[in-house]
C-alpha positions, 0 to 999 in steps of 0.5 A, spaced: 507 545 475 509 538 473 505 533 472 506 527 477 506 520 475 502 515 478 506 508 480 502 502 481 504 497 487 502 489 487 503 486 493 501 481 497 499 480 505 501 474 508 497 472 515 489 473 517 489 476 510 481 472 509 478 477 515 482 484 514 477 489 509 480 494 504 478 499 509 482 496 514 489 495 510 488 502 506 487 505 514 493 501 516 498 504 512 495 510 512 496 511 519 503 508 518 505 513 513 503 519 518 506 516 524 513 515 520 513 521 515 508 526 517 501 529 515 506 533 509 509 526 505 503 523 507 499 528 503 504 528 498 504 520 496 497 520 494 496 513 496 490 510 494 488 502 495 486 500 488 484 492 489 485 488 495 482 481 494 482 478 503 481 471 499 488 470 496 491 477 500 493 480 493 492 487 492 494 494 488 496 500 491 497 507 487 502 512 490 506 518 487 513 516 484 516 519 488 513 517 495 513 509 492 519 507 496 516 511 502 508 507 501 513 500 501 516 502 508 511 504 511 506 498 509 512 493 510 512 496 517 505 493 519 504 488 524 498 487 525 491 488 523 485 488 528 489 483 532 490 479 526 498 477 524 500 480 518 506 481 513 506 485 508 509 483 501 511 487 495 511 484 488 512 488 483 511 496 481 509 498 474 507 505 471 501 502 468 495 496 471 496 493 465 503 491 465 502 489 473 497 483 470 502 481 465 
């Protein structure tokens, strides 16, 4: 079996990010992923929210390379988290965390 390659996505969450925790954001993305693509693709995505700073609204998420587009779509379709209107903006993708921080 071939090893799956990971991709890291740097993003910014616009809106009321101060009131949103890492867990809230992760659950919102996961919920959208499940409703749009179903359990099989959601499980195959290997989605994990590595970092999220609610002050600046920036964060890094990790996923499988093959399903990166689906993760971006699911995250971009989030309109509100706990009645806070938000907008997800993908900034940069990379194969390593080191390259994202440059």
